[in-house]
PyMOL commands that place a pseudoatom at each C-alpha (Angstrom):
pseudoatom trace, name=CA, resn=MET, resi=1, chain=A, elem=C, hetatm=0, pos=[0.005, -0.022, 0.023]
pseudoatom trace, name=CA, resn=PRO, resi=2, chain=A, elem=C, hetatm=0, pos=[1.410, 3.456, -0.897]
pseudoatom trace, name=CA, resn=TYR, resi=3, chain=A, elem=C, hetatm=0, pos=[2.071, 5.871, 1.834]
pseudoatom trace, name=CA, resn=ILE, resi=4, chain=A, elem=C, hetatm=0, pos=[-0.950, 8.246, 2.458]
pseudoatom trace, name=CA, resn=TYR, resi=5, chain=A, elem=C, hetatm=0, pos=[-0.133, 11.707, 3.753]
pseudoatom trace, name=CA, resn=THR, resi=6, chain=A, elem=C, hetatm=0, pos=[-2.268, 12.765, 6.591]
pseudoatom trace, name=CA, resn=MET, resi=7, chain=A, elem=C, hetatm=0, pos=[-2.776, 16.362, 7.651]
pseudoatom trace, name=CA, resn=ILE, resi=8, chain=A, elem=C, hetatm=0, pos=[-4.752, 18.952, 9.585]
pseudoatom trace, name=CA, resn=LEU, resi=9, chain=A, elem=C, hetatm=0, pos=[-4.343, 22.450, 8.244]
pseudoatom trace, name=CA, resn=PRO, resi=10, chain=A, elem=C, hetatm=0, pos=[-2.657, 24.729, 10.977]
pseudoatom trace, name=CA, resn=PHE, resi=11, chain=A, elem=C, hetatm=0, pos=[-5.497, 27.154, 11.220]
pseudoatom trace, name=CA, resn=LEU, resi=12, chain=A, elem=C, hetatm=0, pos=[-8.004, 24.580, 12.433]
pseudoatom trace, name=CA, resn=THR, resi=13, chain=A, elem=C, hetatm=0, pos=[-8.646, 24.511, 16.196]
pseudoatom trace, name=CA, resn=ILE, resi=14, chain=A, elem=C, hetatm=0, pos=[-10.907, 22.757, 18.649]
pseudoatom trace, name=CA, resn=ALA, resi=15, chain=A, elem=C, hetatm=0, pos=[-12.913, 25.007, 20.933]
pseudoatom trace, name=CA, resn=PRO, resi=16, chain=A, elem=C, hetatm=0, pos=[-16.145, 25.053, 22.845]
pseudoatom trace, name=CA, resn=SER, resi=17, chain=A, elem=C, hetatm=0, pos=[-19.214, 25.000, 20.598]
pseudoatom trace, name=CA, resn=PRO, resi=18, chain=A, elem=C, hetatm=0, pos=[-22.472, 26.573, 21.822]
pseudoatom trace, name=CA, resn=SER, resi=19, chain=A, elem=C, hetatm=0, pos=[-24.753, 23.852, 23.235]
pseudoatom trace, name=CA, resn=ARG, resi=20, chain=A, elem=C, hetatm=0, pos=[-22.732, 21.138, 21.446]
pseudoatom trace, name=CA, resn=GLY, resi=21, chain=A, elem=C, hetatm=0, pos=[-19.650, 20.536, 23.620]
pseudoatom trace, name=CA, resn=ARG, resi=22, chain=A, elem=C, hetatm=0, pos=[-16.542, 20.881, 21.426]
pseudoatom trace, name=CA, resn=GLY, resi=23, chain=A, elem=C, hetatm=0, pos=[-16.315, 21.667, 17.775]
pseudoatom trace, name=CA, resn=VAL, resi=24, chain=A, elem=C, hetatm=0, pos=[-13.719, 22.399, 15.070]
pseudoatom trace, name=CA, resn=PHE, resi=25, chain=A, elem=C, hetatm=0, pos=[-13.229, 26.092, 14.178]
pseudoatom trace, name=CA, resn=THR, resi=26, chain=A, elem=C, hetatm=0, pos=[-10.994, 28.011, 11.776]
pseudoatom trace, name=CA, resn=THR, resi=27, chain=A, elem=C, hetatm=0, pos=[-8.808, 30.935, 12.651]
pseudoatom trace, name=CA, resn=GLU, resi=28, chain=A, elem=C, hetatm=0, pos=[-8.531, 31.943, 8.976]
pseudoatom trace, name=CA, resn=ALA, resi=29, chain=A, elem=C, hetatm=0, pos=[-10.938, 32.267, 6.007]
pseudoatom trace, name=CA, resn=ILE, resi=30, chain=A, elem=C, hetatm=0, pos=[-11.080, 29.193, 3.898]
pseudoatom trace, name=CA, resn=ALA, resi=31, chain=A, elem=C, hetatm=0, pos=[-12.079, 28.949, 0.182]
pseudoatom trace, name=CA, resn=MET, resi=32, chain=A, elem=C, hetatm=0, pos=[-14.701, 26.566, -1.048]
pseudoatom trace, name=CA, resn=GLY, resi=33, chain=A, elem=C, hetatm=0, pos=[-13.234, 23.191, -2.256]
pseudoatom trace, name=CA, resn=THR, resi=34, chain=A, elem=C, hetatm=0, pos=[-10.291, 23.235, 0.208]
pseudoatom trace, name=CA, resn=ILE, resi=35, chain=A, elem=C, hetatm=0, pos=[-9.121, 19.928, 1.681]
pseudoatom trace, name=CA, resn=ILE, resi=36, chain=A, elem=C, hetatm=0, pos=[-8.713, 20.891, 5.291]
pseudoatom trace, name=CA, resn=GLU, resi=37, chain=A, elem=C, hetatm=0, pos=[-7.998, 17.451, 6.819]
pseudoatom trace, name=CA, resn=VAL, resi=38, chain=A, elem=C, hetatm=0, pos=[-6.951, 14.007, 5.795]
pseudoatom trace, name=CA, resn=ALA, resi=39, chain=A, elem=C, hetatm=0, pos=[-7.212, 11.560, 8.701]
pseudoatom trace, name=CA, resn=PRO, resi=40, chain=A, elem=C, hetatm=0, pos=[-6.463, 7.911, 9.107]
pseudoatom trace, name=CA, resn=VAL, resi=41, chain=A, elem=C, hetatm=0, pos=[-9.065, 5.636, 10.626]
pseudoatom trace, name=CA, resn=ILE, resi=42, chain=A, elem=C, hetatm=0, pos=[-9.030, 2.547, 12.789]
pseudoatom trace, name=CA, resn=VAL, resi=43, chain=A, elem=C, hetatm=0, pos=[-11.369, -0.101, 11.234]
pseudoatom trace, name=CA, resn=PHE, resi=44, chain=A, elem=C, hetatm=0, pos=[-13.377, -2.452, 13.337]
pseudoatom trace, name=CA, resn=ASP, resi=45, chain=A, elem=C, hetatm=0, pos=[-14.936, -5.645, 11.853]
pseudoatom trace, name=CA, resn=PRO, resi=46, chain=A, elem=C, hetatm=0, pos=[-18.676, -6.307, 12.327]
pseudoatom trace, name=CA, resn=LEU, resi=47, chain=A, elem=C, hetatm=0, pos=[-18.190, -8.285, 15.589]
pseudoatom trace, name=CA, resn=GLN, resi=48, chain=A, elem=C, hetatm=0, pos=[-15.937, -5.616, 17.043]
pseudoatom trace, name=CA, resn=ARG, resi=49, chain=A, elem=C, hetatm=0, pos=[-18.416, -2.941, 16.034]
pseudoatom trace, name=CA, resn=ILE, resi=50, chain=A, elem=C, hetatm=0, pos=[-21.080, -4.638, 18.127]
pseudoatom trace, name=CA, resn=LYS, resi=51, chain=A, elem=C, hetatm=0, pos=[-18.888, -4.262, 21.175]
pseudoatom trace, name=CA, resn=LEU, resi=52, chain=A, elem=C, hetatm=0, pos=[-17.786, -0.723, 20.245]
pseudoatom trace, name=CA, resn=GLU, resi=53, chain=A, elem=C, hetatm=0, pos=[-21.469, 0.307, 19.984]
pseudoatom trace, name=CA, resn=GLU, resi=54, chain=A, elem=C, hetatm=0, pos=[-21.750, -0.501, 23.736]
pseudoatom trace, name=CA, resn=THR, resi=55, chain=A, elem=C, hetatm=0, pos=[-19.194, 2.140, 24.669]
pseudoatom trace, name=CA, resn=LEU, resi=56, chain=A, elem=C, hetatm=0, pos=[-18.968, 5.909, 24.624]
pseudoatom trace, name=CA, resn=LEU, resi=57, chain=A, elem=C, hetatm=0, pos=[-17.269, 5.644, 21.155]
pseudoatom trace, name=CA, resn=TYR, resi=58, chain=A, elem=C, hetatm=0, pos=[-20.664, 4.791, 19.682]
pseudoatom trace, name=CA, resn=ASP, resi=59, chain=A, elem=C, hetatm=0, pos=[-21.320, 8.539, 19.111]
pseudoatom trace, name=CA, resn=TYR, resi=60, chain=A, elem=C, hetatm=0, pos=[-18.010, 8.892, 17.175]
pseudoatom trace, name=CA, resn=ILE, resi=61, chain=A, elem=C, hetatm=0, pos=[-17.960, 5.853, 14.769]
pseudoatom trace, name=CA, resn=PHE, resi=62, chain=A, elem=C, hetatm=0, pos=[-18.546, 5.910, 11.089]
pseudoatom trace, name=CA, resn=GLU, resi=63, chain=A, elem=C, hetatm=0, pos=[-20.202, 3.076, 9.338]
pseudoatom trace, name=CA, resn=TRP, resi=64, chain=A, elem=C, hetatm=0, pos=[-17.489, 1.504, 7.141]
pseudoatom trace, name=CA, resn=GLY, resi=65, chain=A, elem=C, hetatm=0, pos=[-16.894, -0.987, 4.320]
pseudoatom trace, name=CA, resn=GLU, resi=66, chain=A, elem=C, hetatm=0, pos=[-18.790, -1.877, 1.179]
pseudoatom trace, name=CA, resn=ASP, resi=67, chain=A, elem=C, hetatm=0, pos=[-21.768, -3.142, 3.213]
pseudoatom trace, name=CA, resn=ASP, resi=68, chain=A, elem=C, hetatm=0, pos=[-21.558, -0.576, 6.072]
pseudoatom trace, name=CA, resn=LYS, resi=69, chain=A, elem=C, hetatm=0, pos=[-21.420, -3.391, 8.625]
pseudoatom trace, name=CA, resn=SER, resi=70, chain=A, elem=C, hetatm=0, pos=[-17.941, -2.497, 9.819]
pseudoatom trace, name=CA, resn=ALA, resi=71, chain=A, elem=C, hetatm=0, pos=[-17.071, 0.625, 11.791]
pseudoatom trace, name=CA, resn=ALA, resi=72, chain=A, elem=C, hetatm=0, pos=[-14.228, 3.153, 11.808]
pseudoatom trace, name=CA, resn=VAL, resi=73, chain=A, elem=C, hetatm=0, pos=[-12.982, 5.566, 14.349]
pseudoatom trace, name=CA, resn=ALA, resi=74, chain=A, elem=C, hetatm=0, pos=[-11.339, 8.607, 12.735]
pseudoatom trace, name=CA, resn=LEU, resi=75, chain=A, elem=C, hetatm=0, pos=[-8.183, 10.069, 14.204]
pseudoatom trace, name=CA, resn=GLY, resi=76, chain=A, elem=C, hetatm=0, pos=[-7.247, 13.736, 13.912]
pseudoatom trace, name=CA, resn=TYR, resi=77, chain=A, elem=C, hetatm=0, pos=[-10.138, 16.195, 14.363]
pseudoatom trace, name=CA, resn=VAL, resi=78, chain=A, elem=C, hetatm=0, pos=[-12.681, 14.272, 12.285]
pseudoatom trace, name=CA, resn=SER, resi=79, chain=A, elem=C, hetatm=0, pos=[-14.684, 12.895, 15.204]
pseudoatom trace, name=CA, resn=ILE, resi=80, chain=A, elem=C, hetatm=0, pos=[-15.026, 16.379, 16.716]
pseudoatom trace, name=CA, resn=TYR, resi=81, chain=A, elem=C, hetatm=0, pos=[-16.716, 18.061, 13.762]
pseudoatom trace, name=CA, resn=ASN, resi=82, chain=A, elem=C, hetatm=0, pos=[-20.404, 18.716, 14.719]
pseudoatom trace, name=CA, resn=HIS, resi=83, chain=A, elem=C, hetatm=0, pos=[-23.390, 17.820, 12.632]
pseudoatom trace, name=CA, resn=ALA, resi=84, chain=A, elem=C, hetatm=0, pos=[-25.517, 20.209, 10.680]
pseudoatom trace, name=CA, resn=ILE, resi=85, chain=A, elem=C, hetatm=0, pos=[-28.118, 19.567, 7.929]
pseudoatom trace, name=CA, resn=LYS, resi=86, chain=A, elem=C, hetatm=0, pos=[-26.755, 22.468, 6.007]
pseudoatom trace, name=CA, resn=ALA, resi=87, chain=A, elem=C, hetatm=0, pos=[-23.110, 21.729, 6.750]
pseudoatom trace, name=CA, resn=ASN, resi=88, chain=A, elem=C, hetatm=0, pos=[-20.218, 23.812, 5.425]
pseudoatom trace, name=CA, resn=CYS, resi=89, chain=A, elem=C, hetatm=0, pos=[-17.933, 20.867, 4.858]
pseudoatom trace, name=CA, resn=ARG, resi=90, chain=A, elem=C, hetatm=0, pos=[-18.294, 17.284, 3.587]
pseudoatom trace, name=CA, resn=TYR, resi=91, chain=A, elem=C, hetatm=0, pos=[-16.401, 14.180, 4.330]
pseudoatom trace, name=CA, resn=ASP, resi=92, chain=A, elem=C, hetatm=0, pos=[-15.165, 11.557, 1.843]
pseudoatom trace, name=CA, resn=MET, resi=93, chain=A, elem=C, hetatm=0, pos=[-14.251, 8.102, 3.014]
pseudoatom trace, name=CA, resn=ASP, resi=94, chain=A, elem=C, hetatm=0, pos=[-11.541, 6.116, 1.222]
pseudoatom trace, name=CA, resn=ILE, resi=95, chain=A, elem=C, hetatm=0, pos=[-12.131, 2.483, 2.125]
pseudoatom trace, name=CA, resn=GLU, resi=96, chain=A, elem=C, hetatm=0, pos=[-8.965, 1.128, 0.387]
pseudoatom trace, name=CA, resn=PHE, resi=97, chain=A, elem=C, hetatm=0, pos=[-6.598, 3.641, 2.059]
pseudoatom trace, name=CA, resn=GLU, resi=98, chain=A, elem=C, hetatm=0, pos=[-8.463, 3.845, 5.357]
pseudoatom trace, name=CA, resn=THR, resi=99, chain=A, elem=C, hetatm=0, pos=[-8.774, 7.702, 5.474]
pseudoatom trace, name=CA, resn=ILE, resi=100, chain=A, elem=C, hetatm=0, pos=[-11.467, 10.324, 5.776]
pseudoatom trace, name=CA, resn=THR, resi=101, chain=A, elem=C, hetatm=0, pos=[-10.966, 13.648, 4.058]
pseudoatom trace, name=CA, resn=ILE, resi=102, chain=A, elem=C, hetatm=0, pos=[-12.832, 16.797, 5.056]
pseudoatom trace, name=CA, resn=ILE, resi=103, chain=A, elem=C, hetatm=0, pos=[-13.466, 19.303, 2.317]
pseudoatom trace, name=CA, resn=THR, resi=104, chain=A, elem=C, hetatm=0, pos=[-15.162, 22.793, 2.498]
pseudoatom trace, name=CA, resn=ILE, resi=105, chain=A, elem=C, hetatm=0, pos=[-18.285, 23.060, 0.276]
pseudoatom trace, name=CA, resn=ARG, resi=106, chain=A, elem=C, hetatm=0, pos=[-18.560, 26.775, 0.580]
pseudoatom trace, name=CA, resn=ASP, resi=107, chain=A, elem=C, hetatm=0, pos=[-16.368, 29.734, 1.469]
pseudoatom trace, name=CA, resn=ILE, resi=108, chain=A, elem=C, hetatm=0, pos=[-15.785, 29.790, 5.310]
pseudoatom trace, name=CA, resn=LYS, resi=109, chain=A, elem=C, hetatm=0, pos=[-15.295, 32.916, 7.311]
pseudoatom trace, name=CA, resn=LYS, resi=110, chain=A, elem=C, hetatm=0, pos=[-12.531, 33.437, 9.950]
pseudoatom trace, name=CA, resn=GLY, resi=111, chain=A, elem=C, hetatm=0, pos=[-13.772, 32.135, 13.253]
pseudoatom trace, name=CA, resn=GLU, resi=112, chain=A, elem=C, hetatm=0, pos=[-16.599, 30.030, 11.861]
pseudoatom trace, name=CA, resn=GLU, resi=113, chain=A, elem=C, hetatm=0, pos=[-17.402, 26.440, 13.198]
pseudoatom trace, name=CA, resn=LEU, resi=114, chain=A, elem=C, hetatm=0, pos=[-16.947, 23.733, 10.625]
pseudoatom trace, name=CA, resn=PHE, resi=115, chain=A, elem=C, hetatm=0, pos=[-19.814, 21.230, 10.277]
pseudoatom trace, name=CA, resn=ILE, resi=116, chain=A, elem=C, hetatm=0, pos=[-20.310, 17.988, 8.398]
pseudoatom trace, name=CA, resn=ASN, resi=117, chain=A, elem=C, hetatm=0, pos=[-23.684, 16.265, 7.722]
pseudoatom trace, name=CA, resn=TYR, resi=118, chain=A, elem=C, hetatm=0, pos=[-23.507, 12.858, 9.470]
pseudoatom trace, name=CA, resn=ASN, resi=119, chain=A, elem=C, hetatm=0, pos=[-26.183, 11.393, 7.157]
pseudoatom trace, name=CA, resn=ALA, resi=120, chain=A, elem=C, hetatm=0, pos=[-25.378, 9.166, 4.262]
pseudoatom trace, name=CA, resn=ASP, resi=121, chain=A, elem=C, hetatm=0, pos=[-25.636, 10.518, 0.695]
pseudoatom trace, name=CA, resn=GLY, resi=122, chain=A, elem=C, hetatm=0, pos=[-29.254, 10.894, -0.325]
pseudoatom trace, name=CA, resn=GLN, resi=123, chain=A, elem=C, hetatm=0, pos=[-30.492, 11.175, 3.200]
pseudoatom trace, name=CA, resn=ALA, resi=124, chain=A, elem=C, hetatm=0, pos=[-29.199, 14.669, 4.084]
pseudoatom trace, name=CA, resn=ASP, resi=125, chain=A, elem=C, hetatm=0, pos=[-32.396, 15.932, 5.671]
pseudoatom trace, name=CA, resn=LYS, resi=126, chain=A, elem=C, hetatm=0, pos=[-33.061, 12.815, 7.744]
pseudoatom trace, name=CA, resn=PRO, resi=127, chain=A, elem=C, hetatm=0, pos=[-32.666, 13.344, 11.540]
pseudoatom trace, name=CA, resn=VAL, resi=128, chain=A, elem=C, hetatm=0, pos=[-29.590, 11.647, 12.945]
pseudoatom trace, name=CA, resn=TRP, resi=129, chain=A, elem=C, hetatm=0, pos=[-29.684, 9.170, 15.909]
pseudoatom trace, name=CA, resn=PHE, resi=130, chain=A, elem=C, hetatm=0, pos=[-29.201, 11.831, 18.709]
pseudoatom trace, name=CA, resn=GLU, resi=131, chain=A, elem=C, hetatm=0, pos=[-31.984, 14.004, 17.220]
pseudoatom trace, name=CA, resn=GLN, resi=132, chain=A, elem=C, hetatm=0, pos=[-34.466, 11.136, 17.317]
pseudoatom trace, name=CA, resn=HIS, resi=133, chain=A, elem=C, hetatm=0, pos=[-34.366, 10.804, 21.121]
for i in range(1, 133): cmd.bond("trace and resi %d" % i, "trace and resi %d" % (i + 1))
show_as sticks, trace
zoom trace
């Protein structure tokens, strides 16, 4: 497997997010289409996922694999991005190289919090698990 470069742009920071715990923010303006983070993931097979879902990490895992039965925990800042239906970033999962890439989908202002939509493609407006309780 070729080496995959991982990175977090230096102007990203983790800070308190109003009513959401922590979040990822930017200290500089960012142009639309900018790759702001490439993070490796730790992949868990379907049996390990069942055990993982019984822990605090349940709120931080991504469904993984061709059948979405496995799970992945992202390193870097990826698991700290908060959810928004109208997110300003998207995430791309690379199953082969076991990475998640965060990309801005509009121009971002200095000081703005960065959000991803936790829903799968085609289900962007569907409430996520913590909104259904």
